[in-house]
C-alpha positions as CSV (number, residue, x, y, z in Angstrom):
1,X,0.0,0.0,0.0
2,X,3.0,2.3,0.6
3,X,4.1,2.2,-3.0
4,X,0.6,2.9,-4.2
5,X,0.5,6.1,-2.0
6,X,4.0,7.1,-3.1
7,X,2.9,6.8,-6.8
8,X,-0.2,8.8,-6.1
9,X,1.9,11.5,-4.5
10,X,4.4,11.5,-7.3
11,X,1.6,11.8,-9.9
12,X,0.2,14.7,-8.0
13,X,3.6,16.5,-7.8
14,X,4.3,15.9,-11.5
15,X,0.8,17.0,-12.5
16,X,1.1,20.2,-10.5
17,X,4.6,20.8,-11.9
18,X,3.3,20.4,-15.5
19,X,0.4,22.7,-14.8
20,X,2.8,25.4,-13.3
21,X,5.2,24.9,-16.2
22,X,2.4,25.5,-18.8
23,X,1.2,28.6,-17.0
24,X,4.8,29.9,-16.8
25,X,5.2,29.4,-20.6
26,X,1.9,31.3,-21.2
27,X,3.1,34.2,-19.1
28,X,6.4,34.3,-21.1
29,X,4.4,34.3,-24.3
30,X,6.2,31.1,-25.5
31,X,2.9,29.2,-25.9
32,X,-0.6,30.4,-26.8
33,X,-3.4,29.9,-24.3
34,X,-5.4,27.9,-26.9
35,X,-2.5,25.5,-27.5
36,X,-1.8,25.1,-23.8
37,X,-5.4,24.3,-22.9
38,X,-4.8,20.7,-23.7
39,X,-1.9,20.4,-21.2
40,X,-3.8,22.3,-18.5
41,X,-6.8,19.9,-18.9
42,X,-4.6,16.8,-18.8
43,X,-2.8,18.1,-15.7
44,X,-6.1,18.8,-13.9
45,X,-7.4,15.3,-14.9
46,X,-4.3,13.6,-13.6
47,X,-4.5,15.5,-10.3
48,X,-8.2,14.5,-9.9
49,X,-7.4,10.9,-10.7
50,X,-4.5,10.9,-8.3
51,X,-6.6,12.3,-5.5
52,X,-9.6,10.1,-6.3
53,X,-8.3,6.8,-7.8
54,X,-11.7,5.2,-7.4
55,X,-12.7,7.1,-10.5
56,X,-10.6,4.8,-12.7
57,X,-12.1,1.8,-10.8
58,X,-15.6,3.0,-11.6
59,X,-15.0,3.4,-15.3
60,X,-13.0,0.1,-15.4
61,X,-16.1,-1.7,-14.1
62,X,-18.5,0.3,-16.2
63,X,-16.7,-0.5,-19.4
64,X,-15.8,-4.1,-18.4
65,X,-12.1,-3.6,-18.6
66,X,-10.0,-6.0,-16.6
67,X,-7.9,-3.6,-14.5
68,X,-7.7,0.1,-13.8
69,X,-4.2,0.3,-15.3
70,X,-5.5,-1.1,-18.6
71,X,-8.2,1.6,-18.5
72,X,-5.6,4.3,-17.9
73,X,-3.4,3.1,-20.7
74,X,-6.4,2.8,-23.1
75,X,-7.4,6.4,-22.3
76,X,-3.8,7.6,-22.6
77,X,-3.4,6.0,-26.0
78,X,-6.7,7.5,-27.1
79,X,-5.7,11.0,-25.9
80,X,-2.3,10.8,-27.6
81,X,-3.8,9.7,-30.9
82,X,-6.4,12.5,-30.7
83,X,-3.6,15.0,-30.0
84,X,-1.5,13.6,-32.9
85,X,-4.5,13.9,-35.2
86,X,-5.1,17.5,-34.3
87,X,-1.3,18.3,-34.7
88,X,-1.4,16.6,-38.2
89,X,-4.3,18.9,-39.2
90,X,-2.3,21.9,-37.9
91,X,0.7,20.9,-39.9
92,X,-1.3,20.4,-43.1
93,X,-2.8,23.9,-42.6
94,X,0.7,25.4,-42.0
95,X,2.0,23.7,-45.2
96,X,-0.8,25.2,-47.2
97,X,-0.1,28.6,-45.8
98,X,3.6,28.3,-46.4
99,X,2.9,27.2,-50.0
100,X,0.7,30.2,-50.5
101,X,3.2,32.6,-49.0
102,X,6.0,31.2,-51.2
103,X,3.9,31.7,-54.3
104,X,3.0,35.3,-53.2
105,X,6.7,36.1,-52.6
106,X,7.7,34.6,-56.0
107,X,5.1,36.8,-57.7
108,X,6.2,39.9,-55.9
109,X,9.8,39.2,-56.8
110,X,8.9,38.7,-60.4
111,X,6.9,42.0,-60.4
112,X,9.8,43.8,-58.8
113,X,12.3,42.4,-61.3
114,X,10.1,43.5,-64.2
115,X,9.8,47.1,-62.7
116,X,13.6,47.2,-62.2
117,X,14.1,46.0,-65.8
118,X,11.7,48.7,-67.1
119,X,13.5,51.4,-65.1
120,X,16.9,50.2,-66.4
121,X,15.6,50.2,-70.0
122,X,14.2,53.7,-69.5
123,X,17.6,55.0,-68.2
124,X,19.5,53.4,-71.1
125,X,17.5,55.3,-73.7
């Protein structure tokens, strides 16, 4: 039972540390509030589960899963896959924006080169 309590305390400490770290990054403007919301929610959930471990036991029985640790791993895998999916969407959007910016810069450079060429031709006459 001592190890179980020690793990709960460690989880609480790490969750509070994660929460504080995310808040510190927000204050330093290194991460946006919207992006950090995921980590804040995860930290709060971990704190709640650490303080009330019977929550995992309840959902384990409700869903017919063999042990609470299996439930925790299942939920963790689901959350990681969900986060990965949202990050993939963000990367795809950023790639599209980058492509559009590159095209715009190329067009502006072409226009600038044409204007410079016209000015040089006008000076040579």
